[in-house]
C-alpha positions in Angstrom: 35.0 41.4 57.1 33.9 44.6 58.5 37.5 46.0 59.3 38.7 45.0 55.7 35.6 47.1 54.2 35.8 50.4 55.5 32.9 51.8 53.3 29.4 51.6 54.8 26.7 49.3 53.4 23.4 50.3 52.3 21.9 47.2 53.7 23.2 43.9 55.9 21.7 40.9 56.6 22.0 37.6 58.6 20.1 34.6 57.6 20.8 31.6 59.2 24.5 32.5 59.4 25.2 33.6 56.3 26.1 37.3 56.7 25.3 39.6 53.8 26.9 43.0 53.1 25.5 45.1 50.7 26.2 48.6 48.6 23.4 49.7 45.9 23.8 52.5 43.6 19.7 53.0 43.0 19.7 56.5 44.0 22.2 57.4 41.1 20.1 59.1 38.7 21.2 57.2 35.3 20.0 54.5 33.5 23.5 53.6 32.2 24.8 50.4 34.0 28.3 51.8 33.1 27.6 54.6 35.6 26.4 52.5 38.3 29.7 50.2 38.1 31.8 53.5 37.7 30.2 54.4 41.3 30.9 51.1 42.9 34.4 50.7 41.6 35.4 54.4 42.8 33.8 53.4 46.2 35.9 50.5 46.4 39.0 52.2 45.2 38.3 55.3 47.6 38.1 53.2 50.5 41.4 51.2 49.7 39.0 47.8 49.6 41.0 44.7 49.1 38.7 42.3 47.6 41.6 39.7 46.8 42.1 39.8 50.7 38.2 39.6 51.3 38.1 36.3 49.0 41.1 34.9 51.2 39.1 35.2 54.3 36.6 32.7 52.9 34.3 35.3 51.7 32.6 35.4 48.1 31.2 38.4 46.2 29.6 39.5 43.0 27.8 42.2 41.6 23.9 42.2 40.4 22.7 44.9 38.0 18.8 45.1 37.7 17.8 46.3 34.0 14.2 46.6 32.7 13.1 47.1 29.3 9.7 48.1 28.2 10.2 47.5 24.7 12.3 44.7 24.6 15.1 46.3 22.7 18.3 47.4 23.7 20.1 46.2 26.7 22.6 47.0 29.4 26.3 47.6 27.7 29.9 47.3 29.3 32.9 49.1 28.4 36.5 47.7 28.5 37.1 50.1 31.3 34.6 48.5 33.2 35.2 45.0 32.0 38.7 45.3 33.0 38.3 46.8 36.5 35.9 43.9 37.5 38.3 41.4 36.2 41.2 42.8 38.1 39.0 42.4 41.1 37.8 39.1 40.1 34.1 39.9 40.6 31.5 38.2 38.7 28.7 40.3 37.3 25.1 39.2 37.1 22.1 40.8 35.4 18.6 40.5 36.5 16.8 41.3 33.5 13.0 42.4 33.4 10.9 42.4 30.1 7.4 44.3 30.5 4.9 42.0 28.7 3.8 43.6 25.1 0.6 45.3 25.2 -2.6 43.5 23.9 -3.8 45.1 20.8 
């Protein structure tokens, strides 16, 4: 699989024979999920990563986005551009949502 993904991972793992390849965008100075997805999608395109071929090799992939709220309002939003790009790659998108507990009065 490493031959198919020419971009460098930010982290890898090997637990019980299950290999993991990770690319994170936490260094990006933005709290907008779309900016992080755009970066990932640009990198995949720039390196010519063929996600269909990776899936045909028996691998699976998905994207996780962390999002935290201090007020409990708002939330991550995706535009048509990001949704269409993820769909074209047959890529799942998962959100890891965190809500800070309300302050005691």
